[in-house]
C-alpha positions in Angstrom: 146.5 15.5 87.2 146.4 19.1 86.6 144.1 21.0 89.0 142.2 23.7 87.0 141.9 27.1 88.7 138.9 28.9 87.3 140.1 32.5 86.2 137.6 34.5 88.0 138.0 32.5 91.2 141.8 33.0 91.1 141.5 36.7 90.1 139.3 37.1 93.2 142.1 35.4 95.5 144.9 37.5 94.0 142.9 40.9 94.2 141.9 40.1 97.8 145.4 39.2 98.8 146.5 42.4 97.4 143.6 44.5 99.2 144.5 42.5 102.5 148.2 43.1 102.4 147.5 46.8 101.7 144.7 47.8 104.2 143.7 44.5 105.9 145.7 45.1 109.0 144.3 48.9 109.3 140.7 47.5 109.4 141.7 44.8 111.9 143.4 47.0 114.1 140.4 48.8 115.0 138.6 45.9 116.7 140.9 45.6 119.7 140.6 49.4 120.2 136.9 49.5 120.2 136.1 46.2 121.8 139.0 46.1 124.5 139.4 42.4 123.4 143.1 41.2 123.2 144.5 42.1 119.7 145.4 38.4 118.9 142.0 37.5 118.9 141.6 39.3 115.6 145.0 39.6 114.2 145.7 35.7 114.3 142.7 34.8 112.1 143.8 37.8 109.7 147.3 36.5 109.5 146.2 32.9 108.9 143.7 34.1 106.1 146.6 36.0 104.3 148.8 33.0 104.6 146.2 30.7 103.0 145.8 33.1 100.3 149.5 33.4 99.6 150.1 29.7 99.7 147.1 29.3 97.3 148.8 31.7 94.8 152.1 29.9 95.1 150.4 26.6 94.6 148.6 27.9 91.5 151.8 29.0 90.0 153.4 25.6 90.6 150.5 23.5 89.0 150.1 25.7 86.2 153.9 25.7 85.5 154.2 29.5 85.6 156.6 29.2 88.8 159.8 30.7 87.8 162.5 31.8 90.0 164.7 34.7 88.6 167.5 36.9 90.1 165.4 39.3 92.1 163.4 36.6 93.7 166.7 34.8 94.6 168.1 37.9 96.1 164.8 38.7 98.0 164.7 35.3 99.4 168.4 35.0 100.4 168.0 38.4 102.1 165.1 36.9 104.3 166.7 33.7 105.0 170.1 35.4 106.0 168.1 38.0 108.1 166.1 35.2 109.9 169.4 33.2 110.5 171.0 36.5 112.0 167.9 37.0 114.2 168.2 33.3 115.7 172.0 33.8 116.0 171.6 37.0 117.7 169.2 35.5 120.3 171.7 32.8 120.8 174.7 34.8 121.3 173.4 38.0 123.0 172.0 37.5 126.3 170.5 40.8 126.8 167.9 39.8 123.8 166.9 36.7 125.6 164.1 38.6 127.4 162.4 39.1 124.0 160.7 36.2 121.9 162.8 34.9 119.2 159.7 32.9 117.9 157.7 35.8 117.6 160.4 37.5 115.6 160.8 34.7 113.4 157.0 34.4 112.8 157.1 38.2 111.8 159.9 37.5 109.5 158.8 34.5 107.7 154.9 34.3 108.1 154.1 37.9 108.0 156.5 39.2 105.7 158.6 36.7 103.6 155.7 34.2 102.5 153.2 36.8 101.2 156.0 38.7 99.6 157.1 35.6 97.8 153.6 34.8 96.5 153.2 38.2 95.1 156.6 38.0 93.4 155.9 34.5 91.9 152.6 35.4 90.7 154.0 38.3 88.7 150.8 40.2 88.8 148.7 37.5 87.0 144.9 38.0 87.1 145.5 41.2 89.3 142.8 43.8 88.4 144.7 46.8 89.4 141.8 49.3 88.8 139.5 47.1 91.2 142.4 46.7 93.8 142.9 50.5 93.8 139.2 51.4 94.2 138.9 48.9 97.2 142.0 50.2 98.8 140.8 53.8 98.4 137.3 53.2 99.5 138.4 51.3 102.6 141.0 54.0 103.7 138.2 56.7 103.1 135.8 54.8 105.3 138.5 54.2 107.9 139.2 57.9 108.0 135.6 58.8 108.1 135.2 56.4 111.2 138.0 58.0 113.0 136.3 61.4 112.3 133.0 60.2 113.8 134.7 58.6 116.9 136.4 62.0 117.7 140.3 61.0 117.1 141.2 60.8 120.9 144.5 61.9 121.9 147.2 60.5 124.4 148.9 62.2 127.2 151.6 63.5 124.8 149.1 65.0 122.4 149.4 62.3 119.7 146.8 60.0 118.3 146.6 56.7 117.1 142.9 57.2 116.2 140.6 54.2 116.8 143.4 51.7 115.8 145.7 49.6 118.2 148.8 51.0 116.2 151.5 53.4 116.7 150.8 57.0 116.1 153.3 57.0 113.1 151.2 54.4 111.5 148.2 56.4 112.0 149.8 59.3 110.3 150.6 57.3 107.4 147.2 56.1 106.7 146.4 60.0 106.3 149.5 60.2 104.1 148.2 57.1 102.0 144.7 58.6 101.6 146.1 62.0 100.4 148.4 60.6 98.1 145.9 58.2 96.6 143.7 60.9 96.3 146.2 62.8 94.1 146.5 59.8 91.7 143.3 60.0 89.9 143.5 63.8 89.6 146.9 63.6 87.9 146.9 60.1 86.2 143.0 59.6 85.2 141.1 61.3 82.4 137.4 62.5 82.2 137.0 62.5 86.1 133.4 63.7 86.9 132.9 66.7 89.2 131.6 65.0 92.0 134.3 62.4 91.9 136.9 65.3 92.1 135.3 66.8 95.1 135.4 63.4 96.9 139.0 63.2 96.0 139.7 66.7 97.3 137.9 65.9 100.5 139.8 62.7 100.7 143.1 64.6 100.3 142.1 67.1 102.9 141.0 64.4 105.3 144.3 62.6 105.0 145.9 65.9 106.1 143.9 66.2 109.2 145.0 62.7 110.1 148.6 63.4 109.8 148.0 66.5 111.9 146.2 64.5 114.6 148.9 61.9 114.8 151.4 64.6 115.6 154.2 62.7 113.6 156.7 64.0 111.0 157.4 61.0 108.7 154.1 61.3 107.0 154.5 65.0 106.2 158.0 64.3 104.8 156.4 61.5 102.6 153.6 63.6 101.3 155.9 66.3 100.2 158.4 64.2 98.5 156.0 62.0 96.9 153.8 65.0 95.7 156.7 66.7 94.2 157.7 63.5 92.4 154.2 63.1 91.2 154.2 66.6 89.6 157.7 66.0 88.1 156.6 62.8 86.4 153.7 64.6 85.0 156.2 67.4 83.9 154.0 70.0 85.3 156.5 72.5 86.1 154.1 75.3 87.0 152.8 73.0 89.7 156.2 72.3 90.9 156.9 76.0 91.1 153.8 76.9 93.0 154.2 73.8 95.4 157.8 74.4 96.2 157.0 78.1 96.7 154.1 77.0 99.1 156.5 74.4 100.9 159.0 77.5 101.5 156.6 80.0 102.5 155.0 77.6 104.9 158.4 76.8 106.5 159.2 80.5 106.8 155.6 81.2 108.3 156.5 78.5 110.8 159.7 79.9 111.7 158.4 83.4 112.3 155.4 82.1 114.2 157.5 80.1 116.6 159.9 82.9 117.2 157.3 85.5 117.6 156.4 85.6 121.2 153.1 87.3 120.5 151.9 84.5 118.4 150.5 81.7 120.6 151.7 78.9 118.8 154.7 77.3 120.5 153.8 75.0 123.5 150.2 74.7 122.2 150.8 72.8 119.2 152.8 69.7 119.5 152.7 69.2 115.8 154.1 72.3 114.6 156.7 72.4 117.4 158.0 69.2 116.3 158.2 70.1 112.8 159.8 73.3 113.8 162.4 71.5 116.0 163.2 69.1 113.3 163.9 71.8 110.6 165.6 74.5 112.5 167.0 72.7 115.7 168.1 69.3 114.0 165.9 67.3 116.4 165.7 63.7 115.4 164.0 62.4 118.6 167.2 60.9 119.9 168.0 59.1 117.0 171.6 60.2 116.7 172.6 57.9 119.5 170.8 54.9 117.6 172.8 55.7 114.4 176.0 55.9 116.3 175.1 52.5 118.0 174.4 50.9 114.8 177.6 52.1 113.1 179.5 50.8 116.2 177.7 47.5 115.7 178.8 47.3 111.9 182.3 48.2 112.6 182.6 45.4 115.1 181.6 42.9 112.6 181.5 44.4 109.2 181.2 41.3 107.0 178.1 39.6 108.5 176.9 42.0 110.9 176.5 41.9 114.8 172.9 41.6 116.1 169.5 42.5 114.6 168.5 44.6 117.6 170.2 46.6 120.2 170.6 45.2 123.9 167.3 46.9 124.9 165.3 45.6 121.8 165.8 48.9 120.0 166.8 49.4 116.5 168.4 52.2 114.3 165.2 53.5 112.6 167.0 53.4 109.2 166.9 50.5 107.1 170.3 51.0 105.7 171.9 51.3 109.2 170.1 48.5 110.5 171.0 46.1 107.7 174.8 47.3 108.1 174.5 46.4 111.9 172.5 43.2 111.6 173.7 41.7 108.3 177.0 43.6 107.4 178.3 44.1 104.1 176.8 41.1 102.7 173.1 42.2 103.7 174.0 45.6 102.5 174.9 44.5 99.0 171.6 42.4 98.9 169.5 45.6 100.3 171.2 47.8 97.9 170.3 45.6 94.9 166.6 45.2 96.1 166.3 48.8 96.2 168.1 49.6 93.0 165.6 47.0 91.2 162.6 48.7 92.7 163.6 52.0 91.6 164.6 50.8 88.1 161.1 49.3 87.9 159.5 52.6 89.2 161.4 54.6 86.6 160.2 52.5 83.8 156.5 52.7 85.3 156.6 56.4 85.5 158.2 56.6 82.2 155.4 55.2 80.4 152.7 57.6 80.0 149.9 55.0 79.0 150.6 53.2 82.3 148.2 54.5 84.6 146.4 51.9 86.4 149.4 50.7 88.2 151.4 53.9 89.2 149.7 54.1 92.4 151.6 51.2 93.6 154.7 53.1 93.0 153.4 56.1 94.9 152.6 54.1 98.0 156.1 52.2 97.8 157.7 55.5 97.7 155.8 56.6 101.0 156.6 53.7 102.9 160.3 53.7 101.5 160.6 57.0 103.1 159.1 55.6 106.4 161.8 52.8 106.3 164.5 55.3 106.5 163.1 57.3 109.2 161.5 54.8 111.5 160.5 51.1 112.3 162.9 48.1 111.8 163.1 45.4 108.8 160.3 43.2 109.9 158.0 45.8 111.3 157.7 48.0 108.3 155.5 45.4 106.3 154.0 47.9 104.0 157.2 48.9 102.1 158.0 45.0 101.5 154.4 44.4 100.2 154.2 47.5 97.8 157.9 46.8 96.8 156.7 43.1 96.0 153.7 44.5 93.9 156.0 47.0 92.1 158.3 44.0 91.2 155.4 41.8 90.0 154.4 44.3 87.3 156.0 42.6 84.3 158.5 45.1 82.7 157.5 43.9 79.2 153.9 44.9 79.6 154.9 48.1 81.3 157.1 48.9 78.4 154.7 47.8 75.6 151.2 49.0 76.9 
């Protein structure tokens, strides 16, 4: 007997899943910090809720006979199955990793990453109200940033801040980058925006910049610059491109002059500007060069299937391509190349369609976290890039072309 899922209830489930995958953990990460209660008290129920929603979405598609497996889903599934196998293999054959928890890593691989990704992919965007989801995500990000402002944005001993969240500083910075980029989305892709709404969007953009500044991290700055440029490029607003690039060049020149001028009291007093300066003019990668080299050496030792998913100290290359080569070899690299090629193909189709406005924000966030994936975190740690990638894939190409 076929179980009927009322559309209005199922639409609520799919919309809620999208919102939780996008900003749910950002909200949950506040509670351990402000209550001083162990984070698992909040994260485990949250993860269970996400899994239940994901399984419900998968079940609905099976019962409604809309469950179809195509090549992209097959490649994505093989990628995570192979990565999970290599994780288990690594812990069985490299004694240095046995101080870590293989069960925890496999939970992150399959329960936190793969199952929600799979649910989004097989659903193919059915009954997702992209306008409602965007408004929910933007509102939550806006309120979270305001909450951080009211709390005073405390800094650690190194001058960085993770705000009122139990997360890394770089993730805190990307909260700001997301708010800034999503503030640009309505300004450039929506019509007839009311003056008050424009003011709020501009305030949201500026607020995101402040969060980036307090995080003292560079990846959000890089993502903001690149994605903003691409937004102007997609809109073919060449005047704004010239102005924007001129501003970036002048800002870099001003930073160089200020850091070199002993009479300007910036160096040593502003970690954020000093880190930006060191990255641009001194090639500082926060000692990532050694990680890159070790990853390449691991790949050369076992080029076909890769060596280990982590270094002996539990660290990783901070670059998804080098990490895939190290952990999964040429086999894994072929899969990730296909995954990213398919993603950019979908993004290109989405951006090319001028009538397709309500979904382009997914591509914007995917690009932001793609940049994060090639500068920091590891495969299973950067969940956002996988979630937005899945949401991007889930947009039916036919509807994107025809709308």
